[in-house]
N, C-alpha and C positions, 0 to 999 in steps of 0.2 A: 504493500500500500504506500510506503514511503516514496518509492520511485514514481508511482502514479501521481502522488501529490506534487512531487518536485517537478515532473514534466507538465502537469496541469498549470502549476504556478509559472512555469517558463513560457509555455505556449499560449496560455489564455491571454495575459496582458499583451503579448506580442501581436496576436491576432487582432485584439481590440485596437491597439495603436495603428496597425496597418489599415484596418477598416476605417477608423476615424480619419486618417490621412487621406485615404481614397475619397471619402465623402466630402471632406472639407476642401480638398484640392483636386477636384474631379478632372478638370482640364489638364492639369500637370500630370496626373497619373495616367490619363489616356495617352498623352505624349510619351511618357516613360514606357508604358506597355507596348506601344507601337514600335518604339526604338528597340525594345528588348526582343521583339519577335522578328528580328533579322539575324541571319547567320553571322557569327562572329565570336569574338572572345567573350563578350558579355553573356551571350547565350550559352556558350560552353561552360563558363564559370558558374552560371546559375545552375546548370545541370550537375556540375561537380559538387557544389555546396549542398544542393538538394539531396544528392546521393549520400554524401557524408552524414548529413543530419538525419536522414531517414534510416541509414544503417545504424547510427548511434541509438536512435529510439528503438528500432527493432531488436537490437542486441541487448538493450537494457529492459525492454518492456514488450515482449512478444506474448501478451496475455489475451487469450480469446475467451474471456468470461462474459456472461450475459449481463453486464452492468456498464456503467458509464466509462469505465477504464478501457473498454474495447475501442473507444473513439481514438485514444492515443495510439493504440496499436495500428488501427486503420490508417491514421495520419502518417505514421512512420512508414508503412508499406506504400502508401500513395506517394510520399516524398521519394522513397527509394526507386519505385517504378518510374516516376516522373524524371528523376535524375538520369536513370539509365536510358530512357527514351531520348532525352535531350542530347546525351552524349553519343549514343549509337545510331539513332534515327532522327536527326535534327529536322529533316523535312517534314516528318510526321508530326513532331511536336509543334513546329511552327504552324502547320495547317490546323491542328487542333486548337492551339492558342488563338489563332486568328478567327476561328469559328466562335470560340467562347467569348472573346473580347471584340465582338463585331459591332458594338455601338455603345452609346452612353448607358442605355438601360441595362445591358449585361454587366457593365462595370459596377453599376449601383447594386444589382442583385448579388454579385460576387462579394462586394463590400458588406452588404447586409448579412449574408451567410457567414462571412468571417467574423463579423461583430457578434452575431448570435453564438457561434461556436466558441469564440474567445470569452464572451461573458459567461457562458456555461462552464467552461474549463476553469476560469478564474474563480467562479463561485465554488466549484468543487474543490479546487486547490486551496482556497483561503478560508473556506467555511470553518467556523470554530466547532470543534467536537466537544461534547459535554463530558 
């Protein structure tokens, strides 16, 4: 449980901060996302960092229990798979990313999903136990 709480405390506020940044600076984030969806060193490095972070989570927290902690495991696997795809099949990753971030509405939806997930993980990670 301690690893779950640690990772929830790490991921939750990070997701909330990213989501708030996206919502407050929507135009700037749309530009950054568009720039990031081009082949190049930034795209490769984002894949490498995603792979490393995902593997760290999966190696520390590969728990498939039917409670809130499975979210952390799923995020770790998604980060791992996303990193591998960006490194090995960058054209596929760019096509998928371009589809997901096809307009302002999708960026807002992604930000709201991240905010909700981040708030939930923050609550679970920082909730006081009696």
